[in-house]
Biopython code that builds the backbone (N, CA, C, O; Angstrom):
import numpy as np
from Bio.PDB.StructureBuilder import StructureBuilder

atoms = [
    (1, "MET", "N", (-83.746, -206.773, -171.262)),
    (1, "MET", "CA", (-84.233, -205.257, -170.974)),
    (1, "MET", "C", (-83.602, -204.419, -170.444)),
    (1, "MET", "O", (-83.409, -204.806, -169.292)),
    (2, "ASN", "N", (-82.951, -203.053, -170.673)),
    (2, "ASN", "CA", (-81.732, -202.433, -170.229)),
    (2, "ASN", "C", (-82.807, -201.918, -169.467)),
    (2, "ASN", "O", (-83.997, -202.004, -169.770)),
    (3, "VAL", "N", (-82.177, -201.208, -168.145)),
    (3, "VAL", "CA", (-82.588, -201.014, -167.022)),
    (3, "VAL", "C", (-81.461, -199.577, -166.588)),
    (3, "VAL", "O", (-81.694, -198.725, -165.731)),
    (4, "LYS", "N", (-80.410, -199.658, -167.353)),
    (4, "LYS", "CA", (-78.981, -198.824, -167.066)),
    (4, "LYS", "C", (-79.869, -197.272, -166.953)),
    (4, "LYS", "O", (-80.570, -196.808, -167.852)),
    (5, "ASP", "N", (-79.636, -196.696, -165.707)),
    (5, "ASP", "CA", (-80.019, -195.137, -165.324)),
    (5, "ASP", "C", (-81.344, -195.054, -165.461)),
    (5, "ASP", "O", (-81.815, -193.949, -165.729)),
    (6, "LYS", "N", (-82.195, -196.163, -165.313)),
    (6, "LYS", "CA", (-83.777, -196.044, -165.174)),
    (6, "LYS", "C", (-83.778, -195.739, -163.729)),
    (6, "LYS", "O", (-82.832, -195.940, -162.967)),
    (7, "VAL", "N", (-84.988, -195.207, -163.404)),
    (7, "VAL", "CA", (-85.806, -195.201, -161.631)),
    (7, "VAL", "C", (-86.702, -195.806, -161.905)),
    (7, "VAL", "O", (-87.528, -195.576, -162.788)),
    (8, "ILE", "N", (-86.611, -197.253, -160.666)),
    (8, "ILE", "CA", (-87.655, -198.088, -160.912)),
    (8, "ILE", "C", (-87.585, -198.419, -159.313)),
    (8, "ILE", "O", (-86.722, -198.757, -158.504)),
    (9, "ALA", "N", (-89.402, -198.043, -159.319)),
    (9, "ALA", "CA", (-89.922, -198.436, -157.618)),
    (9, "ALA", "C", (-90.269, -200.024, -157.763)),
    (9, "ALA", "O", (-90.601, -200.403, -158.886)),
    (10, "VAL", "N", (-90.228, -200.750, -156.958)),
    (10, "VAL", "CA", (-90.305, -201.896, -156.239)),
    (10, "VAL", "C", (-90.830, -202.056, -154.602)),
    (10, "VAL", "O", (-90.300, -201.966, -153.495)),
    (11, "THR", "N", (-92.342, -202.378, -155.201)),
    (11, "THR", "CA", (-93.398, -202.481, -154.044)),
    (11, "THR", "C", (-92.950, -204.192, -153.426)),
    (11, "THR", "O", (-92.369, -205.088, -154.037)),
    (12, "GLY", "N", (-93.332, -204.179, -152.407)),
    (12, "GLY", "CA", (-93.160, -205.266, -151.632)),
    (12, "GLY", "C", (-91.262, -205.542, -151.879)),
    (12, "GLY", "O", (-90.891, -206.702, -152.059)),
    (13, "GLY", "N", (-90.497, -204.710, -151.866)),
    (13, "GLY", "CA", (-89.174, -204.928, -152.376)),
    (13, "GLY", "C", (-88.338, -205.912, -151.523)),
    (13, "GLY", "O", (-87.469, -206.625, -152.026)),
    (14, "ALA", "N", (-88.693, -205.913, -149.999)),
    (14, "ALA", "CA", (-88.058, -206.374, -148.887)),
    (14, "ALA", "C", (-88.481, -208.057, -148.768)),
    (14, "ALA", "O", (-87.827, -208.747, -147.986)),
    (15, "GLY", "N", (-89.389, -208.568, -149.423)),
    (15, "GLY", "CA", (-89.676, -209.878, -149.587)),
    (15, "GLY", "C", (-88.583, -210.243, -150.430)),
    (15, "GLY", "O", (-87.808, -209.545, -151.083)),
    (16, "ALA", "N", (-88.709, -211.867, -150.238)),
    (16, "ALA", "CA", (-87.973, -212.654, -151.107)),
    (16, "ALA", "C", (-87.619, -212.415, -152.512)),
    (16, "ALA", "O", (-86.512, -212.120, -152.963)),
    (17, "ILE", "N", (-88.681, -212.579, -153.106)),
    (17, "ILE", "CA", (-88.907, -212.147, -154.796)),
    (17, "ILE", "C", (-88.243, -210.780, -154.895)),
    (17, "ILE", "O", (-87.266, -210.473, -155.578)),
    (18, "GLY", "N", (-88.946, -210.043, -154.102)),
    (18, "GLY", "CA", (-88.945, -208.236, -154.034)),
    (18, "GLY", "C", (-87.193, -208.199, -154.230)),
    (18, "GLY", "O", (-86.545, -207.809, -155.201)),
    (19, "ALA", "N", (-86.712, -208.773, -152.887)),
    (19, "ALA", "CA", (-85.331, -208.282, -152.886)),
    (19, "ALA", "C", (-84.450, -209.083, -153.761)),
    (19, "ALA", "O", (-83.285, -208.744, -153.551)),
    (20, "THR", "N", (-84.513, -209.759, -154.416)),
    (20, "THR", "CA", (-83.816, -210.224, -155.318)),
    (20, "THR", "C", (-84.096, -209.308, -156.615)),
    (20, "THR", "O", (-83.145, -208.628, -156.999)),
    (21, "GLN", "N", (-85.217, -209.230, -157.272)),
    (21, "GLN", "CA", (-85.396, -208.335, -158.580)),
    (21, "GLN", "C", (-85.235, -207.014, -157.695)),
    (21, "GLN", "O", (-86.116, -206.246, -158.083)),
    (22, "THR", "N", (-84.600, -206.504, -156.823)),
    (22, "THR", "CA", (-84.130, -205.294, -156.132)),
    (22, "THR", "C", (-82.647, -205.344, -156.487)),
    (22, "THR", "O", (-82.161, -204.394, -157.100)),
    (23, "LYS", "N", (-81.976, -206.281, -156.179)),
    (23, "LYS", "CA", (-80.598, -206.729, -156.028)),
    (23, "LYS", "C", (-80.202, -207.091, -157.838)),
    (23, "LYS", "O", (-79.118, -206.737, -158.302)),
    (24, "LEU", "N", (-80.890, -207.573, -158.399)),
    (24, "LEU", "CA", (-80.877, -207.635, -159.532)),
    (24, "LEU", "C", (-81.019, -206.597, -160.739)),
    (24, "LEU", "O", (-80.397, -206.767, -161.788)),
    (25, "LEU", "N", (-82.037, -205.304, -160.491)),
    (25, "LEU", "CA", (-81.717, -204.465, -160.627)),
    (25, "LEU", "C", (-80.868, -203.471, -160.495)),
    (25, "LEU", "O", (-80.338, -203.021, -161.511)),
    (26, "ALA", "N", (-80.574, -202.943, -159.254)),
    (26, "ALA", "CA", (-79.819, -202.479, -158.705)),
    (26, "ALA", "C", (-78.165, -202.839, -159.565)),
    (26, "ALA", "O", (-77.428, -201.934, -159.955)),
    (27, "GLU", "N", (-77.810, -204.504, -159.738)),
    (27, "GLU", "CA", (-76.545, -204.639, -160.345)),
    (27, "GLU", "C", (-76.532, -204.348, -161.900)),
    (27, "GLU", "O", (-75.452, -204.283, -162.488)),
    (28, "ASN", "N", (-77.951, -204.139, -162.690)),
    (28, "ASN", "CA", (-77.939, -203.830, -164.003)),
    (28, "ASN", "C", (-77.880, -202.152, -164.103)),
    (28, "ASN", "O", (-77.970, -201.606, -165.202)),
    (29, "GLY", "N", (-77.752, -201.537, -163.110)),
    (29, "GLY", "CA", (-77.400, -200.097, -163.492)),
    (29, "GLY", "C", (-78.551, -199.089, -162.920)),
    (29, "GLY", "O", (-78.321, -197.894, -162.733)),
    (30, "ALA", "N", (-79.896, -199.740, -162.645)),
    (30, "ALA", "CA", (-81.106, -198.939, -162.044)),
    (30, "ALA", "C", (-80.942, -198.600, -161.200)),
    (30, "ALA", "O", (-80.066, -199.210, -160.587)),
    (31, "GLU", "N", (-81.662, -197.283, -160.395)),
    (31, "GLU", "CA", (-81.699, -196.687, -159.554)),
    (31, "GLU", "C", (-83.236, -197.249, -158.892)),
    (31, "GLU", "O", (-84.370, -196.898, -159.218)),
    (32, "VAL", "N", (-82.799, -198.257, -157.837)),
    (32, "VAL", "CA", (-83.987, -198.464, -157.197)),
    (32, "VAL", "C", (-84.750, -198.150, -155.965)),
    (32, "VAL", "O", (-84.168, -198.122, -154.881)),
    (33, "TRP", "N", (-85.851, -197.945, -156.055)),
    (33, "TRP", "CA", (-86.545, -197.508, -154.818)),
    (33, "TRP", "C", (-86.898, -198.270, -154.179)),
    (33, "TRP", "O", (-86.961, -199.173, -155.014)),
    (34, "VAL", "N", (-87.268, -198.773, -153.147)),
    (34, "VAL", "CA", (-88.029, -200.170, -152.727)),
    (34, "VAL", "C", (-89.035, -199.196, -151.490)),
    (34, "VAL", "O", (-88.743, -198.155, -150.902)),
    (35, "LEU", "N", (-90.143, -199.954, -151.437)),
    (35, "LEU", "CA", (-91.342, -199.668, -150.861)),
    (35, "LEU", "C", (-91.934, -200.917, -150.349)),
    (35, "LEU", "O", (-92.472, -201.846, -150.952)),
    (36, "ASP", "N", (-91.700, -200.717, -149.057)),
    (36, "ASP", "CA", (-92.201, -202.034, -148.171)),
    (36, "ASP", "C", (-92.527, -202.108, -146.723)),
    (36, "ASP", "O", (-91.574, -201.554, -146.175)),
    (37, "LEU", "N", (-93.318, -202.474, -145.866)),
    (37, "LEU", "CA", (-93.751, -202.080, -144.562)),
    (37, "LEU", "C", (-92.572, -202.998, -144.108)),
    (37, "LEU", "O", (-91.785, -202.526, -143.288)),
    (38, "ALA", "N", (-92.396, -204.176, -144.536)),
    (38, "ALA", "CA", (-92.133, -205.394, -143.956)),
    (38, "ALA", "C", (-90.336, -205.169, -143.243)),
    (38, "ALA", "O", (-90.164, -206.056, -142.406)),
    (39, "ALA", "N", (-89.676, -204.695, -143.312)),
    (39, "ALA", "CA", (-88.470, -204.167, -142.776)),
    (39, "ALA", "C", (-87.684, -202.785, -143.214)),
    (39, "ALA", "O", (-87.353, -202.113, -144.190)),
    (40, "GLY", "N", (-87.629, -202.856, -141.778)),
    (40, "GLY", "CA", (-86.676, -201.277, -141.718)),
    (40, "GLY", "C", (-85.811, -200.659, -142.743)),
    (40, "GLY", "O", (-85.240, -201.429, -143.516)),
    (41, "PRO", "N", (-85.602, -199.229, -142.886)),
    (41, "PRO", "CA", (-85.087, -199.318, -143.740)),
    (41, "PRO", "C", (-83.082, -199.556, -143.939)),
    (41, "PRO", "O", (-82.405, -199.757, -144.947)),
    (42, "VAL", "N", (-82.739, -199.424, -142.621)),
    (42, "VAL", "CA", (-81.420, -199.672, -142.343)),
    (42, "VAL", "C", (-81.298, -201.244, -142.387)),
    (42, "VAL", "O", (-80.292, -201.652, -142.968)),
    (43, "THR", "N", (-82.020, -202.047, -141.950)),
    (43, "THR", "CA", (-82.294, -203.417, -142.077)),
    (43, "THR", "C", (-81.805, -203.939, -143.575)),
    (43, "THR", "O", (-80.779, -204.599, -143.741)),
    (44, "PHE", "N", (-82.636, -203.569, -144.557)),
    (44, "PHE", "CA", (-82.643, -203.786, -145.612)),
    (44, "PHE", "C", (-81.762, -203.199, -146.491)),
    (44, "PHE", "O", (-81.541, -203.793, -147.546)),
    (45, "ALA", "N", (-81.195, -202.115, -146.261)),
    (45, "ALA", "CA", (-79.840, -201.659, -146.678)),
    (45, "ALA", "C", (-79.204, -202.421, -146.877)),
    (45, "ALA", "O", (-78.991, -202.833, -148.017)),
    (46, "LYS", "N", (-78.707, -202.854, -145.895)),
    (46, "LYS", "CA", (-77.343, -203.711, -145.421)),
    (46, "LYS", "C", (-77.567, -205.108, -146.341)),
    (46, "LYS", "O", (-76.614, -205.502, -147.013)),
    (47, "SER", "N", (-78.821, -205.837, -146.361)),
    (47, "SER", "CA", (-78.842, -206.994, -146.906)),
    (47, "SER", "C", (-78.723, -206.943, -148.333)),
    (47, "SER", "O", (-78.592, -207.972, -148.995)),
    (48, "VAL", "N", (-78.768, -205.603, -148.930)),
    (48, "VAL", "CA", (-78.636, -205.808, -150.293)),
    (48, "VAL", "C", (-77.212, -205.207, -150.964)),
    (48, "VAL", "O", (-76.774, -205.554, -152.061)),
    (49, "ARG", "N", (-76.676, -204.361, -150.183)),
    (49, "ARG", "CA", (-75.049, -204.514, -149.852)),
    (49, "ARG", "C", (-74.473, -205.707, -149.899)),
    (49, "ARG", "O", (-73.272, -205.823, -149.655)),
]
sb = StructureBuilder()
sb.init_structure("model")
sb.init_model(0)
sb.init_chain("A")
sb.init_seg("    ")
for serial, (resi, resn, name, xyz) in enumerate(atoms, 1):
    if name == "N":
        sb.init_residue(resn, " ", resi, " ")
    sb.init_atom(name, np.array(xyz, "f"), 0.0, 1.0, " ", f" {name:<3s}", serial, name[0])
structure = sb.get_structure()
């Protein structure tokens, strides 16, 4: 599946499965929006980079 230049929202993106999906999508060129109540934005952003 080609996700390059696509905008994708991942609900539950800070959890174990969601974080993995988020990283893979971003690595393949997608702009990823993460929606989750579990982690603060700074904490999660540092873990993805």
